[in-house]
C-alpha angles and dihedrals in degrees: 000000000000118000119237117247109261115246122247112268091228091067090048091052091048094049100037103033116018100037097046089053089049091231126157117230088250093053092046092047090052091049090051094044093236134115119274089237093054092052092042091054091052095046092047091050095246095117135040123246112256124210090247093052090047090054091047090052091048092050095046103036110013110244110134111260092214091055092049091050091050088053090051091049092050090051093047093048092049090052092050092045089055090061097033093120090062093057108090120193134151116240111239116218124207114260089217124080112243090250092052091048092051091048092051091049090049092050092048091050090051091049091049090050092049091049091050091050091049091050090050092048092048093047091049091049091051091050089050090051091053091048090051092048093244092121136018122246088236092057093048090046089052091050093049096038095237137120114280091230088062090057091047091052091050091050090050091050091048092051094049095044101048106146116242116238111275116241112245115247115255115254096187118115107214 
């Protein structure tokens, strides 16, 4: 089943917003802070809706700007799809074999994981140093680029959540 071509958002705004409020184009343009011609071009489907105009319409009249922009995108895509056959491009293939691409992605993921673990270890060590009085919270905050109160809170959490020693498992065979 073929989809219908989406309607232009300008017609929707004219029928669902401007007309029910019984506004003239001039009155609506003044409320939006745009020229009469700019609004007229949108309402008569001669111009596309911009993000700024969508936000102005939302602020002045209520319809969600994101929804209006999605309507504009749907209309634009339908128009481009109609002339898709006239758009000539050459498909670009990856120069990497699929296996090489997967291996590179795997290696990058492992490097990212190692870096995250190192950051966590270093941060934990710095918190331990503050708790032991070897460094000040202000110095650690300066090194990490965070607020000193954040460091103090982390030290407090670390001190209150020190794990108790685990009991060793019994090796006796009774």
